[in-house]
C-alpha positions in Angstrom: 98.9 145.6 -83.5 97.7 147.5 -86.9 97.5 144.5 -89.7 100.3 144.2 -92.1 99.2 141.5 -94.1 101.6 139.3 -93.0 101.3 136.5 -90.8 101.9 137.6 -87.5 105.1 135.9 -85.6 103.9 136.8 -81.9 102.9 134.1 -79.4 99.1 133.3 -79.0 98.4 135.2 -76.0 100.1 137.9 -77.5 98.1 138.2 -80.6 95.1 137.8 -79.1 95.2 140.2 -76.8 97.0 142.7 -79.7 99.8 143.4 -78.0 103.5 143.7 -79.6 105.5 140.5 -78.6 108.8 140.5 -77.8 109.7 136.9 -79.7 111.5 135.0 -76.7 112.2 131.8 -76.5 110.6 129.2 -75.3 108.2 131.9 -73.9 108.1 135.5 -74.2 108.7 137.9 -71.6 105.1 140.0 -71.7 103.8 136.7 -70.5 106.2 136.1 -68.0 105.4 139.4 -67.1 101.4 138.9 -66.4 102.3 135.5 -64.8 101.0 133.2 -67.3 102.2 130.5 -69.5 103.2 131.4 -72.9 101.2 129.2 -74.9 103.5 129.3 -77.5 103.7 130.1 -81.3 101.9 129.5 -84.6 103.6 126.8 -86.9 105.7 128.7 -89.0 105.3 126.1 -92.1 101.2 126.1 -92.0 100.5 126.4 -95.1 99.3 130.2 -95.8 97.5 130.8 -99.1 98.6 134.1 -101.1 96.5 135.6 -103.8 99.0 135.4 -107.4 98.3 138.5 -109.6 100.6 139.8 -112.2 102.6 142.3 -109.7 103.6 138.9 -107.3 104.4 136.9 -110.5 107.1 139.9 -111.8 108.3 140.5 -108.4 109.0 136.3 -107.8 111.1 136.5 -111.6 113.6 139.4 -109.7 116.6 138.7 -108.4 116.0 138.2 -104.5 118.4 140.8 -104.3 116.8 143.5 -105.2 113.8 143.4 -103.5 114.4 141.6 -100.2 112.9 143.0 -97.7 114.6 144.1 -94.0 110.8 143.7 -92.1 111.2 140.0 -92.8 114.0 138.6 -95.0 113.6 135.0 -94.2 109.6 134.7 -94.7 109.8 136.9 -97.9 112.2 134.9 -99.3 110.4 131.6 -98.2 107.5 133.1 -100.3 108.7 134.1 -103.4 111.2 131.3 -104.2 108.0 128.8 -103.5 106.0 131.3 -105.7 108.7 131.6 -108.3 108.8 128.0 -108.4 105.5 126.9 -108.9 105.0 129.9 -111.9 107.7 128.3 -113.2 106.3 124.8 -113.6 102.8 126.4 -114.0 104.1 127.8 -117.1 105.6 124.4 -118.3 102.4 122.7 -117.9 100.8 124.7 -120.0 103.0 124.5 -122.8 103.0 121.1 -122.5 99.3 120.8 -122.4 99.0 122.1 -126.5 101.5 119.0 -127.0 100.4 116.3 -124.8 97.0 116.8 -123.1 96.8 113.2 -121.4 99.9 114.3 -119.4 99.1 117.9 -118.0 97.8 117.5 -114.6 100.3 115.1 -113.2 103.3 116.0 -114.6 102.7 119.5 -113.5 101.4 118.6 -110.1 104.4 116.4 -109.5 106.8 118.3 -110.9 105.7 121.6 -108.6 105.2 119.6 -105.6 109.0 117.9 -106.1 110.7 121.8 -106.4 108.7 123.1 -103.5 109.4 120.4 -100.7 112.5 121.2 -100.3 112.0 124.8 -99.8 109.5 124.3 -97.2 111.5 121.4 -95.5 114.7 124.2 -95.0 112.9 125.7 -92.1 113.9 124.5 -88.6 110.9 122.9 -86.9 110.5 124.5 -83.6 109.1 122.4 -81.0 108.1 123.4 -77.0 111.4 122.7 -74.9 108.9 120.9 -73.2 108.5 118.0 -75.2 112.5 117.0 -74.5 112.0 116.8 -71.3 111.2 113.3 -70.4 113.5 111.6 -73.0 116.2 113.8 -71.3 115.7 113.1 -68.5 116.0 108.9 -69.4 118.7 108.9 -71.5 121.0 111.4 -68.9 119.9 108.7 -66.4 120.1 105.7 -68.6 121.3 102.8 -65.8 118.2 104.0 -63.5 116.6 101.8 -66.0 112.7 102.1 -64.6 112.3 105.7 -64.9 110.8 105.2 -68.3 108.5 102.4 -66.4 107.2 105.1 -64.0 106.7 107.7 -66.9 104.4 105.3 -68.4 102.0 105.3 -65.3 101.9 109.5 -65.2 98.1 110.5 -66.8 98.4 114.3 -66.2 100.8 117.0 -66.7 100.7 118.5 -63.5 102.1 115.8 -62.0 104.8 116.8 -59.7 107.2 113.8 -61.4 106.7 115.3 -64.7 106.7 119.6 -63.5 110.2 118.6 -61.7 111.2 116.8 -64.9 110.8 120.0 -66.7 112.9 122.0 -63.9 115.7 120.0 -64.1 115.7 120.0 -68.2 115.2 123.6 -68.2 118.7 123.6 -66.1 120.6 121.1 -67.8 119.9 122.8 -71.0 120.8 126.4 -69.7 124.0 124.5 -68.6 125.1 122.1 -70.8 123.7 124.0 -74.2 124.5 127.8 -72.6 121.0 127.9 -74.0 119.2 131.2 -73.0 117.7 131.6 -69.2 115.2 134.0 -67.7 115.5 133.9 -64.2 112.4 134.9 -63.3 110.6 132.3 -65.4 113.1 129.7 -63.7 111.6 131.3 -60.4 108.5 130.7 -61.7 108.5 127.5 -62.6 110.5 126.4 -59.7 107.9 127.7 -57.1 104.4 126.0 -59.0 107.3 122.9 -58.7 107.7 122.9 -54.9 104.0 123.8 -54.4 103.0 120.6 -56.4 105.6 118.6 -54.5 104.0 120.3 -51.0 100.4 119.3 -51.9 101.1 115.9 -53.8 102.6 114.9 -49.9 100.1 116.3 -48.2 97.5 113.8 -50.4 96.9 110.5 -48.2 97.2 108.9 -51.4 100.3 110.8 -54.0 102.3 110.9 -50.3 103.8 107.7 -50.4 103.6 107.3 -54.4 106.7 106.4 -56.1 106.0 109.7 -58.4 106.3 111.9 -55.4 109.6 110.6 -54.1 111.5 110.7 -57.3 109.9 114.5 -58.4 111.9 115.0 -54.3 114.8 113.2 -55.4 115.0 114.9 -58.9 114.7 118.3 -57.4 117.9 117.4 -54.9 119.4 116.5 -58.7 118.6 120.5 -59.8 120.3 121.8 -57.2 123.4 119.3 -57.9 123.2 120.8 -61.9 122.4 124.4 -60.7 125.7 124.5 -58.1 122.8 124.8 -55.0 125.4 123.1 -52.4 127.3 126.0 -51.1 130.1 124.3 -48.6 130.7 120.7 -47.9 129.7 121.0 -43.8 126.5 123.5 -44.7 123.0 122.1 -43.9 121.1 125.1 -45.1 120.7 124.8 -48.4 117.9 123.7 -50.6 119.7 120.5 -51.6 120.0 119.2 -48.0 116.3 120.4 -47.3 115.1 118.4 -50.4 117.6 115.1 -48.3 115.0 115.7 -45.2 112.4 115.3 -47.4 113.6 112.0 -48.9 114.4 110.6 -45.3 110.7 111.6 -44.5 109.6 110.2 -47.2 111.2 106.5 -46.7 109.7 106.6 -43.5 106.1 106.7 -44.2 106.4 104.4 -47.3 107.6 101.9 -44.4 108.7 98.1 -45.2 106.2 97.3 -48.0 108.7 99.5 -50.9 110.9 96.6 -50.1 108.8 94.1 -51.7 107.8 95.7 -54.4 110.4 96.2 -57.9 110.2 99.8 -58.6 110.2 100.2 -54.6 113.4 98.8 -53.6 114.6 100.6 -57.2 113.7 103.9 -55.7 115.0 102.7 -52.3 118.7 102.3 -53.5 118.3 105.9 -55.3 117.5 107.8 -52.4 119.2 105.9 -49.5 122.2 106.1 -51.6 122.2 110.1 -51.7 121.2 110.2 -48.3 124.2 108.5 -47.0 125.9 110.7 -49.2 125.0 113.8 -47.7 125.3 112.2 -44.6 129.7 111.7 -45.4 129.4 115.1 -46.8 127.8 116.9 -43.5 129.7 114.6 -41.3 126.7 112.8 -39.6 125.9 109.8 -38.5 123.2 107.8 -40.9 119.5 107.9 -40.3 118.6 105.4 -37.2 116.2 103.9 -39.0 119.7 102.4 -41.5 120.2 98.9 -39.8 116.5 98.1 -40.1 116.4 99.1 -43.6 119.5 97.4 -44.8 118.5 94.3 -42.4 115.3 94.2 -45.1 117.4 94.8 -48.5 119.2 91.1 -46.8 115.8 89.5 -46.5 114.8 90.0 -49.9 118.1 90.6 -51.7 119.4 90.0 -55.5 122.4 88.0 -56.3 124.5 90.6 -57.7 123.6 92.5 -54.0 126.1 91.5 -52.0 128.6 94.1 -52.7 126.1 96.9 -52.5 124.7 95.8 -49.2 128.5 95.3 -47.9 129.2 99.4 -48.9 125.7 100.6 -47.1 126.7 98.6 -44.0 130.0 99.9 -43.8 129.2 103.9 -45.1 126.2 103.7 -41.7 129.5 102.4 -39.2 132.1 105.0 -41.2 129.2 107.5 -40.3 128.7 106.7 -36.8 132.9 107.1 -36.4 133.2 110.1 -37.8 130.5 111.9 -36.2 132.2 110.7 -32.6 135.8 111.5 -34.1 134.8 115.2 -35.9 133.9 116.9 -33.6 137.1 115.7 -31.4 139.3 116.6 -33.5 137.8 120.2 -34.6 137.2 121.4 -31.4 140.6 120.0 -29.1 138.6 117.9 -27.0 142.3 116.6 -25.7 140.6 114.6 -22.8 137.6 113.0 -24.9 140.4 112.0 -27.6 142.2 110.4 -25.3 139.4 108.6 -22.6 137.8 106.9 -26.4 141.2 106.3 -28.5 141.4 102.7 -28.3 137.8 102.3 -28.6 137.4 104.1 -31.9 140.6 102.5 -33.1 139.5 98.8 -32.2 136.4 99.6 -34.3 137.9 101.0 -37.1 140.3 98.2 -37.5 137.3 96.0 -36.9 135.5 97.7 -39.9 138.0 97.5 -42.0 139.0 94.2 -41.5 135.2 93.3 -42.2 135.4 94.9 -45.2 138.3 93.5 -46.8 137.8 89.6 -45.4 134.5 89.9 -47.2 136.2 91.3 -50.4 138.9 88.5 -49.9 135.8 85.9 -50.0 133.9 87.4 -52.8 132.9 85.9 -56.3 134.9 87.6 -58.8 131.6 88.2 -60.9 130.4 90.5 -57.4 133.6 92.6 -57.9 133.9 93.1 -61.5 133.8 97.1 -62.6 130.8 97.7 -64.5 128.3 101.3 -64.3 126.4 99.6 -61.1 129.4 98.7 -59.0 131.3 101.8 -60.1 129.4 104.2 -58.1 129.4 101.5 -55.0 133.5 101.3 -55.1 133.8 105.0 -55.5 131.7 106.4 -52.3 133.2 103.1 -50.7 136.7 104.7 -51.1 134.9 108.3 -50.4 134.1 106.6 -46.6 137.0 105.0 -46.3 139.3 108.6 -47.2 137.5 110.5 -45.0 137.5 108.0 -41.7 141.2 107.4 -41.8 142.1 111.2 -42.9 139.5 111.7 -39.3 141.8 109.2 -37.3 144.9 110.4 -38.7 143.9 113.7 -36.4 143.1 111.7 -34.0 146.1 110.1 -33.6 147.5 113.9 -34.0 145.9 114.9 -31.0 146.3 112.3 -29.1 150.5 112.3 -29.7 150.3 116.4 -29.1 148.5 116.8 -26.6 149.8 119.9 -24.3 151.9 118.5 -21.2 149.2 120.2 -19.1 146.0 119.1 -20.2 147.2 115.4 -19.6 145.4 114.4 -16.0 147.0 112.1 -13.6 145.1 109.2 -14.3 144.9 109.1 -18.1 146.6 106.6 -19.9 150.5 107.3 -21.1 150.2 106.9 -24.7 153.5 105.1 -26.3 154.5 107.6 -29.1 155.9 104.9 -31.6 152.4 103.5 -31.9 150.8 106.6 -32.6 153.1 107.3 -35.2 152.2 103.6 -37.0 149.1 104.2 -36.7 149.3 107.4 -38.2 151.5 105.7 -41.0 149.0 103.1 -41.7 146.0 106.4 -41.9 148.0 107.8 -44.3 148.7 104.5 -46.3 144.7 103.8 -46.2 144.2 107.7 -47.7 147.0 107.6 -50.8 145.4 103.8 -51.5 141.7 105.3 -51.6 142.8 108.2 -53.3 144.7 106.9 -56.3 141.9 104.2 -56.7 139.3 107.1 -56.8 141.7 109.0 -59.4 142.0 105.1 -61.4 139.0 105.3 -61.8 138.4 108.3 -63.7 136.9 107.6 -67.3 138.8 108.9 -70.1 136.3 111.1 -71.6 137.3 113.3 -68.0 141.4 112.7 -68.5 141.3 109.5 -66.7 142.4 106.5 -67.9 139.5 104.1 -66.9 137.3 102.8 -69.6 134.0 104.2 -70.7 130.8 102.2 -69.1 128.6 103.6 -72.0 130.4 106.1 -75.4 126.9 108.0 -75.4 126.8 111.6 -74.4 123.9 111.1 -71.8 125.7 108.2 -70.0 129.2 110.2 -70.0 126.8 112.7 -68.3 125.7 110.4 -65.7 129.5 109.3 -64.7 130.1 112.6 -64.6 127.7 113.5 -61.9 128.6 110.2 -60.0 132.0 111.3 -59.6 131.8 114.6 -58.2 131.8 113.5 -54.5 134.4 111.3 -54.4 136.7 113.7 -55.9 135.8 116.4 -53.9 136.8 114.4 -51.2 140.1 113.6 -53.1 140.9 117.6 -53.7 139.3 118.7 -50.5 141.4 116.4 -47.9 145.1 117.9 -47.2 146.5 114.2 -46.6 146.0 112.9 -50.3 149.1 113.4 -51.7 149.5 116.6 -53.6 150.0 114.9 -57.5 146.5 113.2 -57.0 144.7 116.5 -55.3 145.8 118.2 -58.8 144.7 115.7 -60.8 141.2 115.2 -58.9 140.8 119.3 -59.1 142.0 119.4 -62.9 138.5 116.3 -63.7 136.4 118.0 -61.3 137.5 121.2 -64.1 136.2 118.8 -66.7 133.4 118.0 -65.6 131.6 121.7 -64.7 132.9 122.9 -68.5 132.4 119.9 -70.4 129.2 118.3 -68.4 128.0 121.4 -67.3 127.4 120.1 -63.8 127.5 123.4 -62.0 128.3 121.5 -58.6 131.7 120.8 -59.3 132.8 124.4 -59.9 131.8 125.1 -56.2 134.0 122.6 -54.5 136.7 124.3 -51.7 139.4 122.8 -50.0 140.1 124.2 -46.2 136.1 124.8 -45.5 136.7 123.1 -41.7 138.9 124.2 -39.5 140.5 121.6 -37.4 142.1 121.9 -34.1 146.1 123.1 -34.1 147.3 119.5 -32.2 145.1 117.5 -34.9 147.0 119.0 -37.8 150.3 118.9 -36.9 152.1 117.5 -40.1 149.5 118.7 -42.3 150.0 121.4 -45.1 147.9 124.0 -44.7 149.7 126.6 -46.5 148.2 125.2 -49.6 148.7 127.7 -52.6 146.4 125.3 -55.0 143.5 127.3 -56.2 140.0 126.4 -56.1 137.9 125.5 -58.4 136.3 128.4 -60.0 133.5 128.6 -62.4 134.7 129.6 -65.5 132.5 132.2 -67.6 
């Protein structure tokens, strides 16, 4: 490019190649096209030396409107005002020199410095967005208190955890603050991050490190931030692929992870994410779940009683859901009638065990807090889904066609089945109402905020998506509660910028007609759709 006499605003790489730069932020398109990382731009607050001549002095004295340049009005205005201030101070200093020689230099220099400093500081500081990635993650995940200590151990900017954090921060800034995004650059950064994580997993030392498993966990949170889960029962999305990777890493880390403080904290984060995924996909928890929960109980902290109870409840609930779900979907009447009493006994025992523990627990173990709030909601979600499916199982048994009832099968009492259905509907309504009551005030609910910071409220919004989605998509939930959950999901998507809240869809699963008797399927409620 020709030398115009002005400092080039192009990025360092475009200036070195002497090609025109589009001045894109955080990186220009030409660097993205070349497949290289943009080195950034020069600091526009760096000192620029210019010769002061009679022409520049005369130009500085003129009004700014007479010589404003269309090429770089911001830069010329800054330089002109700076030159004018320096010239006026130097003139006043020269006049003062004839009367007070001893005060000439200090007064002139201090006056010039005082007048010039506010003008220069008025220009905005432009830092690379990557410098804010780690602070953003630590602030947004404030309840995950060990993050800062993990990052302190990292030394290389190419660590998988740091690269995953940059990727997440990019999505966070784009969705929360509508920052401009370049899809090609995002895809390039995503590919580099996935490659870095894959190489770390293959490494013998890094494969089981805290940073590697947290990097995969953050990739899962990135998928939620951009709305990467397309359907409740789908296992093909990138989020579910990351869950499978997390499960493999938990198995590889072995029992040693339960005996280090960071290892236990990381296990809690990862395992609860896995349980949430199993609950959404109607699948059983990993076979190692009972062993893992047992190891947690052996090394339990005093305040982990409720958390461990929820883990055990979800493991058993997911096992029952995995059994009931195909029966009510495919209309397997023989299996429904054969296993009904056994399943009813297991569901009742699970419910009584949980309620008995809650009745005997100390008040401080169940007191509302940012820690117990999440476990309360995931327990309500599992309880709601389990009893919703058992309601449909009772429906299937009650409305079995006469020609499908064999001579050897048991005759069921219709009044007992109706009573069971009524209890299931009552539990579903209670769980849904408690979930709605837990919505914080900032999202249109009545629950107090556990933290007033914007980042902490973002975390609360993230933790509310799964419970509210279960309430909204379950058709046995009273309609007014479903509508409230829908509005809260819209608020999370709009105000918190978590796009997964827009992707919830009711009616994604088709059940047998006999199982859905009494459930309104002609629902006219609008889906949660993204508002552009």
